[in-house]
N, CA, C and O atoms as a GROMACS GRO file, in nm:
protein
  320
    1MET      N    1  27.586  -0.151  16.577
    1MET     CA    2  27.519  -0.152  16.421
    1MET      C    3  27.562  -0.049  16.316
    1MET      O    4  27.609   0.064  16.313
    2ARG      N    5  27.537  -0.112  16.261
    2ARG     CA    6  27.636  -0.092  16.136
    2ARG      C    7  27.533   0.044  16.050
    2ARG      O    8  27.411   0.045  16.034
    3HIS      N    9  27.649   0.160  16.000
    3HIS     CA   10  27.625   0.256  15.942
    3HIS      C   11  27.690   0.310  15.803
    3HIS      O   12  27.808   0.318  15.772
    4ASP      N   13  27.611   0.333  15.754
    4ASP     CA   14  27.668   0.433  15.595
    4ASP      C   15  27.708   0.565  15.569
    4ASP      O   16  27.636   0.655  15.612
    5LEU      N   17  27.818   0.596  15.503
    5LEU     CA   18  27.842   0.722  15.522
    5LEU      C   19  27.805   0.767  15.360
    5LEU      O   20  27.890   0.753  15.272
    6LEU      N   21  27.650   0.829  15.326
    6LEU     CA   22  27.673   0.828  15.187
    6LEU      C   23  27.719   1.025  15.128
    6LEU      O   24  27.726   1.131  15.190
    7ILE      N   25  27.737   0.994  15.006
    7ILE     CA   26  27.794   1.170  15.014
    7ILE      C   27  27.714   1.157  14.886
    7ILE      O   28  27.688   1.051  14.829
    8ASP      N   29  27.677   1.287  14.845
    8ASP     CA   30  27.627   1.350  14.698
    8ASP      C   31  27.698   1.478  14.651
    8ASP      O   32  27.676   1.595  14.683
    9LEU      N   33  27.759   1.444  14.595
    9LEU     CA   34  27.842   1.592  14.466
    9LEU      C   35  27.739   1.659  14.437
    9LEU      O   36  27.649   1.618  14.364
   10ARG      N   37  27.744   1.828  14.524
   10ARG     CA   38  27.628   1.899  14.463
   10ARG      C   39  27.731   2.010  14.368
   10ARG      O   40  27.668   2.056  14.274
   11ARG      N   41  27.848   2.049  14.375
   11ARG     CA   42  27.924   2.124  14.294
   11ARG      C   43  28.066   2.122  14.268
   11ARG      O   44  28.132   2.118  14.371
   12PHE      N   45  28.120   2.122  14.183
   12PHE     CA   46  28.214   2.086  14.138
   12PHE      C   47  28.245   2.162  14.040
   12PHE      O   48  28.239   2.109  13.929
   13GLU      N   49  28.297   2.340  14.046
   13GLU     CA   50  28.317   2.430  13.900
   13GLU      C   51  28.395   2.513  13.933
   13GLU      O   52  28.412   2.543  14.051
   14ILE      N   53  28.458   2.566  13.836
   14ILE     CA   54  28.540   2.715  13.834
   14ILE      C   55  28.449   2.802  13.814
   14ILE      O   56  28.366   2.775  13.727
   15VAL      N   57  28.436   2.936  13.890
   15VAL     CA   58  28.362   3.041  13.892
   15VAL      C   59  28.409   3.157  13.852
   15VAL      O   60  28.460   3.221  13.944
   16LEU      N   61  28.411   3.220  13.720
   16LEU     CA   62  28.495   3.340  13.666
   16LEU      C   63  28.504   3.425  13.767
   16LEU      O   64  28.457   3.401  13.878
   17GLY      N   65  28.568   3.540  13.733
   17GLY     CA   66  28.560   3.673  13.803
   17GLY      C   67  28.699   3.685  13.775
   17GLY      O   68  28.783   3.628  13.705
   18THR      N   69  28.691   3.822  13.890
   18THR     CA   70  28.835   3.883  13.875
   18THR      C   71  28.902   3.758  13.984
   18THR      O   72  29.019   3.782  13.955
   19GLN      N   73  28.908   3.695  14.042
   19GLN     CA   74  28.982   3.602  14.084
   19GLN      C   75  28.925   3.478  14.106
   19GLN      O   76  28.866   3.445  14.208
   20PRO      N   77  28.954   3.381  13.963
   20PRO     CA   78  28.848   3.271  13.979
   20PRO      C   79  28.863   3.186  14.105
   20PRO      O   80  28.937   3.223  14.197
   21ARG      N   81  28.817   3.111  14.109
   21ARG     CA   82  28.760   2.997  14.276
   21ARG      C   83  28.739   2.839  14.208
   21ARG      O   84  28.647   2.818  14.129
   22ALA      N   85  28.795   2.778  14.231
   22ALA     CA   86  28.724   2.641  14.225
   22ALA      C   87  28.657   2.597  14.370
   22ALA      O   88  28.687   2.605  14.489
   23ILE      N   89  28.561   2.551  14.299
   23ILE     CA   90  28.432   2.498  14.459
   23ILE      C   91  28.404   2.402  14.429
   23ILE      O   92  28.385   2.355  14.317
   24ILE      N   93  28.395   2.346  14.559
   24ILE     CA   94  28.298   2.199  14.575
   24ILE      C   95  28.237   2.186  14.659
   24ILE      O   96  28.261   2.260  14.754
   25SER      N   97  28.154   2.112  14.670
   25SER     CA   98  28.008   2.132  14.761
   25SER      C   99  27.959   1.986  14.769
   25SER      O  100  27.939   1.935  14.659
   26PHE      N  101  27.933   1.893  14.895
   26PHE     CA  102  27.896   1.770  14.857
   26PHE      C  103  27.822   1.776  15.005
   26PHE      O  104  27.858   1.844  15.101
   27SER      N  105  27.733   1.706  14.999
   27SER     CA  106  27.603   1.678  15.142
   27SER      C  107  27.705   1.496  15.165
   27SER      O  108  27.764   1.410  15.099
   28ALA      N  109  27.667   1.529  15.293
   28ALA     CA  110  27.752   1.416  15.332
   28ALA      C  111  27.634   1.344  15.451
   28ALA      O  112  27.575   1.416  15.532
   29LYS      N  113  27.615   1.216  15.445
   29LYS     CA  114  27.461   1.199  15.568
   29LYS      C  115  27.483   1.055  15.628
   29LYS      O  116  27.466   0.963  15.547
   30ILE      N  117  27.511   1.028  15.729
   30ILE     CA  118  27.491   0.885  15.794
   30ILE      C  119  27.353   0.824  15.818
   30ILE      O  120  27.266   0.872  15.890
   31VAL      N  121  27.347   0.714  15.751
   31VAL     CA  122  27.242   0.639  15.749
   31VAL      C  123  27.262   0.484  15.839
   31VAL      O  124  27.364   0.415  15.845
   32ASP      N  125  27.126   0.460  15.903
   32ASP     CA  126  27.185   0.299  15.930
   32ASP      C  127  27.127   0.234  15.856
   32ASP      O  128  27.066   0.271  15.755
   33GLN      N  129  27.141   0.113  15.905
   33GLN     CA  130  27.054  -0.007  15.824
   33GLN      C  131  26.986  -0.018  15.772
   33GLN      O  132  26.982  -0.100  15.679
   34ASN      N  133  26.873   0.078  15.811
   34ASN     CA  134  26.749   0.063  15.751
   34ASN      C  135  26.718   0.149  15.693
   34ASN      O  136  26.608   0.146  15.638
   35GLY      N  137  26.797   0.256  15.681
   35GLY     CA  138  26.821   0.372  15.574
   35GLY      C  139  26.732   0.501  15.616
   35GLY      O  140  26.648   0.564  15.553
   36GLN      N  141  26.787   0.517  15.756
   36GLN     CA  142  26.736   0.610  15.814
   36GLN      C  143  26.863   0.720  15.843
   36GLN      O  144  26.976   0.695  15.885
   37VAL      N  145  26.806   0.845  15.805
   37VAL     CA  146  26.918   0.938  15.765
   37VAL      C  147  26.925   0.992  15.943
   37VAL      O  148  26.823   1.035  15.997
   38LYS      N  149  27.064   0.981  16.023
   38LYS     CA  150  27.074   0.995  16.139
   38LYS      C  151  27.137   1.112  16.161
   38LYS      O  152  27.117   1.161  16.272
   39VAL      N  153  27.220   1.184  16.073
   39VAL     CA  154  27.276   1.367  16.080
   39VAL      C  155  27.331   1.345  15.947
   39VAL      O  156  27.379   1.246  15.893
   40ALA      N  157  27.306   1.494  15.903
   40ALA     CA  158  27.351   1.497  15.787
   40ALA      C  159  27.434   1.629  15.785
   40ALA      O  160  27.428   1.700  15.886
   41LYS      N  161  27.512   1.670  15.677
   41LYS     CA  162  27.549   1.860  15.686
   41LYS      C  163  27.640   1.832  15.564
   41LYS      O  164  27.713   1.739  15.529
   42ILE      N  165  27.598   1.975  15.505
   42ILE     CA  166  27.690   2.035  15.379
   42ILE      C  167  27.781   2.092  15.413
   42ILE      O  168  27.774   2.190  15.487
   43LEU      N  169  27.933   2.026  15.348
   43LEU     CA  170  28.026   2.106  15.327
   43LEU      C  171  28.071   2.133  15.210
   43LEU      O  172  28.069   2.059  15.112
   44ASP      N  173  28.138   2.310  15.224
   44ASP     CA  174  28.180   2.308  15.078
   44ASP      C  175  28.306   2.419  15.097
   44ASP      O  176  28.316   2.468  15.210
   45ASP      N  177  28.379   2.450  15.018
   45ASP     CA  178  28.504   2.509  15.058
   45ASP      C  179  28.498   2.545  14.884
   45ASP      O  180  28.432   2.494  14.793
   46SER      N  181  28.595   2.651  14.886
   46SER     CA  182  28.629   2.727  14.793
   46SER      C  183  28.790   2.767  14.770
   46SER      O  184  28.815   2.860  14.846
   47GLU      N  185  28.881   2.739  14.710
   47GLU     CA  186  29.025   2.786  14.656
   47GLU      C  187  29.034   2.876  14.533
   47GLU      O  188  28.987   2.855  14.422
   48GLU      N  189  29.112   2.992  14.582
   48GLU     CA  190  29.170   3.089  14.471
   48GLU      C  191  29.243   3.044  14.379
   48GLU      O  192  29.302   2.945  14.422
   49MET      N  193  29.283   3.075  14.222
   49MET     CA  194  29.338   2.981  14.136
   49MET      C  195  29.409   3.129  14.123
   49MET      O  196  29.359   3.242  14.124
   50THR      N  197  29.530   3.091  14.113
   50THR     CA  198  29.622   3.219  14.079
   50THR      C  199  29.598   3.215  13.878
   50THR      O  200  29.666   3.301  13.823
   51SER      N  201  29.539   3.154  13.810
   51SER     CA  202  29.603   3.165  13.659
   51SER      C  203  29.439   3.084  13.595
   51SER      O  204  29.395   3.012  13.684
   52LEU      N  205  29.351   3.081  13.475
   52LEU     CA  206  29.276   2.960  13.437
   52LEU      C  207  29.366   2.867  13.362
   52LEU      O  208  29.350   2.861  13.240
   53THR      N  209  29.449   2.801  13.413
   53THR     CA  210  29.520   2.659  13.327
   53THR      C  211  29.464   2.549  13.413
   53THR      O  212  29.411   2.561  13.524
   54PRO      N  213  29.483   2.442  13.344
   54PRO     CA  214  29.429   2.325  13.372
   54PRO      C  215  29.531   2.290  13.513
   54PRO      O  216  29.474   2.271  13.621
   55PRO      N  217  29.685   2.283  13.506
   55PRO     CA  218  29.788   2.270  13.648
   55PRO      C  219  29.721   2.337  13.752
   55PRO      O  220  29.743   2.297  13.866
   56GLU      N  221  29.642   2.435  13.733
   56GLU     CA  222  29.626   2.541  13.860
   56GLU      C  223  29.518   2.520  13.911
   56GLU      O  224  29.498   2.564  14.024
   57ALA      N  225  29.414   2.445  13.844
   57ALA     CA  226  29.282   2.422  13.835
   57ALA      C  227  29.280   2.294  13.930
   57ALA      O  228  29.233   2.282  14.043
   58ALA      N  229  29.340   2.211  13.858
   58ALA     CA  230  29.385   2.096  13.963
   58ALA      C  231  29.432   2.127  14.061
   58ALA      O  232  29.407   2.052  14.155
   59ALA      N  233  29.508   2.233  14.086
   59ALA     CA  234  29.581   2.200  14.219
   59ALA      C  235  29.506   2.298  14.339
   59ALA      O  236  29.540   2.307  14.457
   60ALA      N  237  29.402   2.363  14.275
   60ALA     CA  238  29.248   2.461  14.388
   60ALA      C  239  29.182   2.376  14.405
   60ALA      O  240  29.129   2.379  14.516
   61PHE      N  241  29.139   2.245  14.306
   61PHE     CA  242  29.041   2.118  14.337
   61PHE      C  243  29.097   2.067  14.439
   61PHE      O  244  29.034   2.047  14.543
   62ASP      N  245  29.237   2.035  14.422
   62ASP     CA  246  29.305   1.908  14.539
   62ASP      C  247  29.298   2.016  14.685
   62ASP      O  248  29.240   1.985  14.789
   63ARG      N  249  29.365   2.136  14.665
   63ARG     CA  250  29.330   2.212  14.798
   63ARG      C  251  29.187   2.185  14.868
   63ARG      O  252  29.165   2.106  14.960
   64ALA      N  253  29.092   2.270  14.800
   64ALA     CA  254  28.974   2.217  14.842
   64ALA      C  255  28.949   2.139  14.907
   64ALA      O  256  28.927   2.159  15.026
   65PHE      N  257  28.940   1.966  14.823
   65PHE     CA  258  28.891   1.857  14.874
   65PHE      C  259  28.972   1.867  15.010
   65PHE      O  260  28.924   1.871  15.123
   66GLY      N  261  29.086   1.870  14.980
   66GLY     CA  262  29.174   1.848  15.087
   66GLY      C  263  29.111   1.908  15.216
   66GLY      O  264  29.130   1.855  15.325
   67ALA      N  265  29.047   2.002  15.204
   67ALA     CA  266  29.001   2.084  15.296
   67ALA      C  267  28.898   1.993  15.420
   67ALA      O  268  28.898   1.963  15.540
   68LEU      N  269  28.812   1.974  15.287
   68LEU     CA  270  28.680   1.913  15.290
   68LEU      C  271  28.691   1.737  15.311
   68LEU      O  272  28.594   1.665  15.334
   69ALA      N  273  28.803   1.700  15.301
   69ALA     CA  274  28.804   1.520  15.346
   69ALA      C  275  28.835   1.561  15.485
   69ALA      O  276  28.775   1.489  15.565
   70ARG      N  277  28.945   1.699  15.571
   70ARG     CA  278  28.953   1.664  15.702
   70ARG      C  279  28.830   1.713  15.771
   70ARG      O  280  28.786   1.647  15.865
   71GLU      N  281  28.763   1.834  15.728
   71GLU     CA  282  28.618   1.851  15.817
   71GLU      C  283  28.557   1.705  15.797
   71GLU      O  284  28.529   1.639  15.897
   72LEU      N  285  28.533   1.644  15.648
   72LEU     CA  286  28.399   1.551  15.711
   72LEU      C  287  28.500   1.438  15.800
   72LEU      O  288  28.428   1.377  15.880
   73VAL      N  289  28.601   1.406  15.807
   73VAL     CA  290  28.699   1.322  15.904
   73VAL      C  291  28.631   1.366  16.047
   73VAL      O  292  28.562   1.296  16.121
   74MET      N  293  28.671   1.512  16.067
   74MET     CA  294  28.618   1.521  16.231
   74MET      C  295  28.525   1.527  16.268
   74MET      O  296  28.511   1.522  16.390
   75TRP      N  297  28.382   1.546  16.160
   75TRP     CA  298  28.234   1.544  16.201
   75TRP      C  299  28.170   1.412  16.174
   75TRP      O  300  28.060   1.386  16.222
   76VAL      N  301  28.267   1.285  16.060
   76VAL     CA  302  28.252   1.176  16.154
   76VAL      C  303  28.260   1.139  16.264
   76VAL      O  304  28.167   1.082  16.321
   77ALA      N  305  28.360   1.163  16.309
   77ALA     CA  306  28.453   1.114  16.438
   77ALA      C  307  28.351   1.173  16.574
   77ALA      O  308  28.319   1.116  16.678
   78ALA      N  309  28.323   1.292  16.530
   78ALA     CA  310  28.198   1.372  16.615
   78ALA      C  311  28.111   1.306  16.697
   78ALA      O  312  28.088   1.300  16.817
   79THR      N  313  28.052   1.238  16.551
   79THR     CA  314  27.949   1.180  16.546
   79THR      C  315  27.882   1.044  16.593
   79THR      O  316  27.773   0.993  16.571
   80ASP      N  317  27.990   1.007  16.667
   80ASP     CA  318  28.018   0.855  16.683
   80ASP      C  319  27.977   0.878  16.802
   80ASP      O  320  27.972   0.787  16.884
   0.00000   0.00000   0.00000
């Protein structure tokens, strides 16, 4: 039986404050061929930024996305 993984981006932002953070959040759903949601999960991560520069923002988003990608792969593998 075929299943699809659907991902909806919920947050992709830099939150300012005493310690700026890059935040990524998305929902992941595994749906069957009829569009019925079999399982769903919200994944989010944030990473500190040492400065408010484009290279630091890109690095923080890269770290956050890497952590989320690992979590997503483990979750999908566990639902099979």
